[in-house]
N, C-alpha and C positions, 0 to 999 in steps of 0.2 A: 612606332610606326615610321617607317620609309617615305616621306613625301614622293608626290608624282604630279605630272601632269598628264591629261588625257585630251586623246583629238576625236573627234565624232561628226558623223553629219549634222548639219542643221533640221532635219527630219527625218525619222523613220518611221516606214507604215507597213505593218506585216497584215498577215490574212489573207485567207483564201478569196478569191473572187475579188481581190482590192485593185486590180491592174486598171480599171478605167480612173480611178482617183487619180490618177499623174494627169489627167486631161484640164483641170483648173490650173495648174502648176505651166502647162504649154499655154496656154488662154492668155496667160499674163506678160505675153513676148509676142511684140506687134510683127516682126519679119518670120522669117522663115526658120522651121525646124529641121535641124541637121538628125535623122533618124539612122543610126548605125545597128547592124542587127546581123545574127548567123544568119546562114541559107538555109537552117535544116527548120528553124520554127515557121517558116515564112507559107507551111501549108497546113498550120495548127488553125482551129477553130478560134482560139484565144487571139492571134495576131489580127485574124479577119476582123474579129469585133473591135480590138483595139483601130484597126485601119478606117473602119466603119465610122466609129465615134469619133474619130479624128476629122474626115471629111463633114460629118454632121455638124461641128464646130467651127468648121470654116478654117480649120488648122491647117497652114500652107504646110508641107512636108518637103525636104529632098530627101532622098533613100540611098543609104550605101551599105555593102554586103562586106562581112568579113568570114574568111574562111579559115580557121586554125590559128595558130598562135602570130598574130600583127609581126611584120618585118619593118625595118624604118623605112623599106620602098611604100609599102602596104598604106603605111602614116601620111609621107610625104606627098605619094598620087593624091588621096582625100584631100589632103590639105590647097594641095595646086588647084583641083577641082572648086574646091570653095571660096577660094582667094578672091575670085571676082565677085562673088554675091554672098559674102558671110554672112551666117544663120544668126539667130538674135540668141540660140540655145540649143542644146543637144540632147536627143535623149537616146541612152545605150541599151539595148535591150537584147539579152543572149547570154552567153558563157563568160566564162573569164575573161577568154582573149577578146569576145566584144565589147567588155565592160572596160577593158584596159584600151583599147584602142579607141574606145568613146572619151578617156580619160586625157589621152595622149594628143587628140584632135583637139579637144577641147581648150588643150593648154598652147600646142603650138600655132594654135589660129590666132592666137595673140602676142605672138613675139614677133617682132619686127623684123628679124634677119632670115626665117622661115617665110614669111608672107613676101618679102621683095627677094625672095632665092638664092639667099646668099649662106642658108644654114639648113642642114636637115634635123630631125629628131634623134637621130644617132649622135649629134653633136650634143646633144644635151644629156645621154645616158652616162650613168655612174660605172666609174670603171674603164670607160670608152671614148666620152666626149670630153671636150676641156671647156664647154661653155657650160655657165650655171644658167638654171629656170628662173625665172621672174617670180614666178607664182603665181602670177597670172592668168586667166582662163575666162572662158564662155560660161553660164550656167550651162550645169550637168545633173541628168536626170536618168537614176541607173536601176533598172531591173532585170534583175538575174532570171535566167529561165533555167539555171541549172543550180545546184547547191554544192559547190566545192571550193571556188577560190577566196569568195566574201570580198571580190574586188568589189563591189558596191559598196565598204565601208573602208576599203584603205585608201593610203596618199601615193600610192605608187602604179605605175602603169608597166607590166613587163612584155620589153620588146626584145626578139630574140630574130638570130641569122643562124641556124645550124648549121653545123661543119668543123672539121678538125680544126681551125682556126678559128670558128663562130664564138658567138657570144649571146648570152641569156641575161640582160641587164635591166634594170629597171629607172624609169624617169620619175623622179621622187619630191615631192615638194608638200609641207603641210597641207597647203592650201589645195591639194588635188581631190580631194576625199569629197565625193559628190554632194551637191546640194540636197537631195534627195535618195535615199534606197526605198525602195519600194518592192519587200518582197510578198510575192502571191504565190504558195507553193502548189495552186493549181498548173501550172508549168511542170510540174515534176510528173503528172497524172501519164503523161506519155513519153516520157524519158527511155530511152532504152537502157534495158540493164545493165548493160556492159558501162556504159554512160555514166548511170546511176552511181554505180558501184566505184568507179574511178573516181569518180567527183568526190564521193562521201569519204573514201581514202585521204583523200587531200584535205578537207574540210576538218577531220576528226586529228590528223597529224597536226594542220595550224593548232588546234585547242589545245593538245597535249604539250607541243612543244612551247608554246607561249605560257602553259599554265606551269612547266617548271623552268622555265626560261629566267636566268640571272637579271633579266631585265623589268619581272614581272612587277604589277603594284597588287594592293589590295582589292583595286577596282577588274583590273582585268582579271586577277585571278576569281572574283566573284562571277563574272561573264563567261568566264573558260569552263568554269565549275559546271554551271548551268547548261553550256553546250554539251559538254560532256557528258552529263548524266541522260541528257536526251538522247545522244547518240548509243550509250548503251541499252535505252529500251527500245530503240527503233533501226539500228541499224542492221542487226541479224533480219529482222523481217524484210527490209528492203532488201538485202542480198540474197533472201529466199526467194523475191517475187511475190511476196503477202503484204506489201506495206499497205497500209490504213490512210484516211486524210489525218489523223492525228501523228502518225508514221513519219508523214512529208511533210507536216508543221514543223516537227522538232527537227526532222535533217534540214528543211530549208533554215529556220530559227539559228541551228548550230553553225552552219557554215556563214551566215551575215554575222555572229557573233565571233567567229574566228577571224574575221576581217576586222573587227574590232581590235580584239587582242593580239593579232599580230602587228598591227600598226602601232601598237601603244608598247608589247612586251618584247617584240622580236621573237625570232624563230631558232630554231637546232640545227644539229647536225644533217637530222634527215633532207629538212630543204636545202641546207649547205651544202649537200651534195646533189640532189635534184637538180637542182637548178644549175649547176655545172653540167651534168650529164644533158642536158635540155639545150646547151648550146653546143655541146659536140653532137649529138644527133638528134633527127626529130621524134622523141620518144614520149609520150603521151604522159603529162604532168603528172597526172594523181595515181597510176599504174606504178609509176618509179616510185612515188611517196608509198605507197603500199606496200612495196616490196623492200624497200628500207627500214619501214617504221620498226617491224618486230625485233629486226637484231640488233638496230641502235638503240634502244629502249632497251632491250634487255642486257646489252653491254654499257649501257650507261648506268642504271641499276646496277649491275656486279658490281663496275667501276668504284660507283658511290660507298656501296656497302662495304667493300674492300680499303678504301683510303678516306672515306669522308661519311662516317655515318651520321654526322652533324648537320648535313647540308640538309636545307630547306625544302628541296625538291623532294626527299623521300619523304617528310612529315607531310607532303601535299599529296602523294600518290597513296599514304595510307589514308589520307583524309577521302579520297576519291574512290579507294576500294573498298573501306566501310561503307560509303554510301550505294555503290552499285552491287554490292555481294550481298547485304541486307544481314551484314552480320553485327553485332553489337559491337566488336572489336577485331582488331585484326591486328599482329605484328607487322613490323615495316619489312621484313624480309618475305612471309608470307603476301603480303600486300603488291609488293613489285610481282611475285610470282601470278596472282592474280589477273593483274592488270598484262603482262607479256602473253599469259597463256590464253587470253582472249583474242590480242592482237594476232597471234598467231592462228586461232581460230576463223578470224575475218579474211585473214589472206587466202587461207586454205579455199574459204567458202568462194571466195571471189576468184579463185582458178587463174591467179594473175601470172600471165607469162615471165619467164625469165627476161633478164637486160639481154641475154643473148639471142632469144627469139623475138625481140621488139626490135633486133638489128644492129646493136650496140658490138663495133668492132673487140675482141678482146684487145689488140693493141693501144686502145684509148683508157684502158680502164688506172693504168698508172697517171698519166696525164687528170684523168677525172680525179685519183688522191690528191696528186697535188695542188690541181687548180681550186678544190673545192675548200670548204672551211664549217667551222663550228657554229658561227654566230653565237647565239647566245647560250648552248647548249650548255648543262651544269657540267658535264665532263667535258673535257677538252683533247678528242682524237687525235693522235700524232697523226700524218703523212701515211705512216706504214699499216695504221690501225683503220685508217678511211681504206685504203687499200683491201685489207682482209674483207670488210665489210662489204664492199664491192665482189669481190671474187664469190663471197656467200651469197648472193643472189645472182651472178651471173649463170 
């Protein structure tokens, strides 16, 4: 067995109606808690219940909101406002972009150059900046209100500036995994159908990509397989608007597991391309992943069957196919077909718009193919092959 190391949160709490269990963690801090949230959740009963509990317990809070994927300017602005009265800890509650913002702010508020106005978060981004993050941060508690990125369990924060010369890059350090991930699937009950589908596509993609990743381990495999099985039970009901509380639980857990597995095993070509697209245009990340997932996986499996039939990724797909199909056995070829057919059914059920309808210009396809990569995909697509994949979903 290949050796490995595994990074994770200090504490994970999972279960419906568990949101208020964050209160004892926040009470440990004497100063102000900086609360970063999304705008859409502030009208929900769960949000109001949490605010009431914070006031009852006498926990002083300073509130900031994030809309859309955070830009360097968003992070820098929050840091400037908070620098004069540094919070004792941060609570990030919202979708993946909000949690990423929380991670970035918690880290940048401990970087002297940022506090003194000499540096921006952009200076610390992979592939963009020239500074290395120290790895220090303020205590951070993460509560996802969607089930997509798994950011509550990852070590990076995605920061973007869309445009032809734009970027979508990570602020990354092993120490940036939040202290607490609190997963309460009750937040999914009122999530719009379109958002739930897009987020779910992202989470499933992360699970599958990390499962067949060249950087996978025995532990990441076990967690990914658990998450994948849950998705195969519950994602179709979610797409049909018929999800039960058990379905929401499986989807929420699967998303958080995807964060753990991507943080430790890495991702593949789907995210290698989707991340680049997000830097070129303001595209919904989960939708981009959902579009790319069926053709990327189909062509990955075809290439491995043709060129590398002993690749461990194929054996893993066989294991997954047997579990989700209820069959006692399945050939490797049949297993890849079972999986790709299901991916295509989900994409059709979600009625995902094409890249063109999402607003991507055709003249950016070649740049996207050239600038993207394969990460830890078991088959390495050439630039020309990535261009063909993009054309297929354009």
